[in-house]
C-alpha positions as CSV (number, residue, x, y, z in Angstrom):
1,X,0.0,0.0,0.0
2,X,1.5,3.3,-1.1
3,X,2.3,6.1,1.3
4,X,0.2,8.4,-0.9
5,X,-2.9,6.3,-0.5
6,X,-2.5,6.1,3.3
7,X,-2.1,9.9,3.4
8,X,-5.4,10.3,1.4
9,X,-7.3,8.0,3.7
10,X,-5.9,9.7,6.8
11,X,-6.9,13.2,5.5
12,X,-10.4,12.0,4.5
13,X,-11.0,10.6,8.0
14,X,-9.7,13.8,9.5
15,X,-12.0,15.9,7.3
16,X,-15.1,13.9,8.3
17,X,-14.1,14.1,12.0
18,X,-13.9,17.9,11.8
19,X,-17.3,18.1,10.0
20,X,-18.9,16.0,12.7
21,X,-17.3,18.0,15.5
22,X,-18.4,21.3,14.0
23,X,-22.0,20.0,13.5
24,X,-22.2,18.9,17.2
25,X,-20.8,22.3,18.4
26,X,-23.1,24.4,16.2
27,X,-26.1,22.3,17.0
28,X,-29.2,22.4,14.8
29,X,-32.5,20.7,14.5
30,X,-30.9,17.2,15.0
31,X,-29.0,18.0,18.1
32,X,-30.3,16.2,21.2
33,X,-29.4,17.1,24.7
34,X,-30.1,16.1,28.3
35,X,-30.8,12.5,27.5
36,X,-32.0,11.7,31.0
37,X,-33.9,13.6,33.8
38,X,-35.6,16.9,33.3
39,X,-32.9,19.6,33.5
40,X,-34.5,23.1,33.5
41,X,-33.5,25.8,31.0
42,X,-33.4,28.4,33.8
43,X,-34.3,28.9,37.4
44,X,-36.4,32.1,37.3
45,X,-39.7,30.2,37.6
46,X,-41.4,32.6,35.2
47,X,-44.1,31.6,32.7
48,X,-43.1,32.4,29.1
49,X,-46.4,33.2,27.4
50,X,-44.6,33.7,24.0
51,X,-43.3,30.1,23.9
52,X,-46.4,28.2,22.9
53,X,-44.8,25.3,21.0
54,X,-44.4,22.0,22.7
55,X,-43.2,18.6,21.2
56,X,-43.4,15.2,22.8
57,X,-42.9,11.7,21.3
58,X,-43.1,12.9,17.7
59,X,-46.2,15.2,18.2
60,X,-46.8,18.9,18.5
61,X,-48.9,19.8,21.5
62,X,-50.9,22.7,23.0
63,X,-50.0,23.8,26.5
64,X,-53.0,23.4,28.8
65,X,-54.4,26.6,30.3
66,X,-54.1,25.2,33.9
67,X,-50.3,25.2,33.4
68,X,-50.4,28.9,32.4
69,X,-53.0,30.3,34.7
70,X,-52.0,32.9,37.2
71,X,-52.1,31.7,40.8
72,X,-53.4,33.4,43.8
73,X,-51.0,32.9,46.6
74,X,-52.1,30.1,48.9
75,X,-51.5,30.4,52.7
76,X,-51.5,26.9,54.2
77,X,-52.3,26.2,57.8
78,X,-49.4,25.3,60.1
79,X,-49.0,21.6,60.8
80,X,-47.6,20.0,63.9
81,X,-46.7,16.9,62.0
82,X,-43.8,16.5,59.5
83,X,-44.9,16.7,55.9
84,X,-43.2,14.2,53.6
85,X,-43.7,12.7,50.2
86,X,-43.6,9.0,49.3
87,X,-43.3,7.8,45.7
88,X,-43.9,4.0,45.1
89,X,-42.4,3.0,41.8
90,X,-43.9,-0.4,41.7
91,X,-47.4,1.0,42.2
92,X,-46.8,4.2,40.2
93,X,-48.3,6.2,43.0
94,X,-47.4,9.2,45.1
95,X,-48.7,9.7,48.6
96,X,-48.3,12.9,50.7
97,X,-48.2,12.5,54.4
98,X,-48.5,14.6,57.6
99,X,-46.8,12.3,60.0
100,X,-48.7,9.0,59.6
101,X,-51.9,10.7,58.3
102,X,-52.3,10.6,54.5
103,X,-53.0,14.0,52.9
104,X,-53.5,12.8,49.4
105,X,-52.7,9.9,47.0
106,X,-52.4,10.1,43.2
107,X,-51.2,8.0,40.2
108,X,-48.0,9.2,38.7
109,X,-45.7,8.4,35.8
110,X,-42.1,7.8,36.7
111,X,-39.0,7.0,34.7
112,X,-38.9,4.5,31.8
113,X,-36.6,1.5,32.3
114,X,-33.8,3.2,30.4
115,X,-34.4,6.5,32.2
116,X,-35.1,5.3,35.7
117,X,-36.2,7.5,38.6
118,X,-33.7,7.3,41.4
119,X,-34.6,5.6,44.7
120,X,-33.6,6.8,48.2
121,X,-34.3,9.7,50.5
122,X,-34.1,13.2,49.1
123,X,-35.2,16.8,49.9
124,X,-36.6,19.5,47.7
125,X,-33.9,22.0,47.0
126,X,-35.8,24.4,44.7
127,X,-39.4,25.1,43.6
128,X,-40.2,26.7,40.3
129,X,-43.6,27.9,39.1
130,X,-42.6,27.0,35.6
131,X,-39.6,26.1,33.5
132,X,-38.7,24.8,30.0
133,X,-37.3,21.2,29.6
134,X,-35.7,19.8,26.5
135,X,-33.9,16.6,25.9
136,X,-34.2,12.9,25.1
137,X,-33.2,11.1,21.9
138,X,-34.9,9.7,18.8
139,X,-38.6,9.2,19.2
140,X,-38.2,10.2,22.9
141,X,-37.0,13.7,22.1
142,X,-39.0,16.4,23.9
143,X,-39.3,20.2,24.0
144,X,-41.6,21.3,26.8
145,X,-41.9,25.0,27.7
146,X,-43.7,26.1,30.8
147,X,-43.6,22.8,32.7
148,X,-45.7,23.8,35.7
149,X,-45.2,23.4,39.5
150,X,-41.7,22.0,39.5
151,X,-40.1,20.7,42.7
152,X,-36.5,19.5,42.2
153,X,-35.0,17.2,44.8
154,X,-31.5,16.2,45.7
155,X,-29.4,14.2,48.2
156,X,-25.8,13.8,49.1
157,X,-25.5,11.2,46.4
158,X,-27.7,12.9,43.8
159,X,-26.7,16.5,43.1
160,X,-29.5,18.9,42.2
161,X,-28.0,19.7,38.8
162,X,-29.0,16.2,37.6
163,X,-32.5,17.6,37.2
164,X,-34.8,15.1,39.0
165,X,-38.0,16.4,40.4
166,X,-41.8,16.3,40.8
167,X,-43.8,18.4,38.3
168,X,-47.1,18.9,36.6
169,X,-47.7,17.4,33.2
170,X,-49.7,18.6,30.2
171,X,-48.2,16.4,27.4
172,X,-49.8,13.1,28.5
173,X,-52.5,11.7,30.7
174,X,-51.2,8.2,31.1
175,X,-50.6,8.3,34.8
176,X,-50.0,5.0,36.5
177,X,-47.6,4.0,33.7
178,X,-43.8,4.9,33.5
179,X,-43.5,7.6,30.9
180,X,-40.8,10.0,32.0
181,X,-37.1,10.6,31.6
182,X,-36.6,10.1,35.4
183,X,-38.8,12.8,36.9
184,X,-42.1,12.1,38.6
185,X,-44.9,13.3,36.3
186,X,-48.1,14.4,38.2
187,X,-51.5,15.6,37.0
188,X,-51.1,19.4,36.9
189,X,-54.0,20.0,39.3
190,X,-52.4,17.7,41.9
191,X,-48.9,19.1,41.3
192,X,-50.3,22.6,42.0
193,X,-51.7,21.4,45.3
194,X,-48.5,19.6,46.4
195,X,-46.4,22.6,45.2
196,X,-48.0,24.9,47.7
197,X,-48.2,22.2,50.4
198,X,-44.5,21.3,50.5
199,X,-41.5,23.3,51.7
200,X,-39.6,25.5,51.2
201,X,-42.3,28.0,51.8
202,X,-42.9,30.2,48.8
203,X,-43.0,34.0,49.5
204,X,-46.0,35.9,48.2
205,X,-45.6,37.0,44.6
206,X,-42.5,34.9,43.9
207,X,-42.0,32.3,41.1
208,X,-39.1,30.5,42.6
209,X,-37.6,29.6,46.1
210,X,-34.5,27.7,47.1
211,X,-34.3,25.7,50.3
212,X,-32.1,27.1,53.1
213,X,-31.2,26.1,56.6
214,X,-34.1,28.1,57.9
215,X,-36.5,27.1,55.1
216,X,-35.8,23.4,54.5
217,X,-37.2,21.4,51.6
218,X,-39.7,18.7,52.3
219,X,-38.4,15.1,52.5
220,X,-39.1,12.7,49.6
221,X,-38.8,9.0,49.9
222,X,-38.7,7.0,46.6
223,X,-38.8,3.2,46.7
224,X,-39.7,0.2,44.5
């Protein structure tokens, strides 16, 4: 094999490698990001009324009005019992508790087998009235602006930037079946109720709140 031929092959491979790298950096309609979990686009919590396009599992969607509606600030009564959230993956159910008294129960959609919802004990680290989520691959690509009532959780072993949380869902109604990229999908009306029930306490007129030592996030237990 001649040196000239080898040189041509090498230069051809180098050329195609550069083209692929430039395409990935520049992005475009085919670029896919955040293949797992539900990483937010920002943490302002503000509803973007100009972004009305949503895309999920190969279909364009309308954003439900309940996700966009303005909220009146809800003042919840003080509780002497610890409020905590239980997510049962095998039953695809969420239960909210005040001590050992059940506050509510609802069907949910947790992570698909290849995008599993993490198990363990977590705490809510931030609440967002709304945010945009984009990611997935192939037929599981999604573009979802104004995801409502988002409650991201974390632990020592699961950093918050991974993007796992509870949130309302306007793009499907198949609760009781795994459908998500790792988050816990809730009916939007239920997500709204839980959002104002859990800590950290949301100040009046705000769209986002981070947990602090004085305003801890509610405990979440996720198990099989």
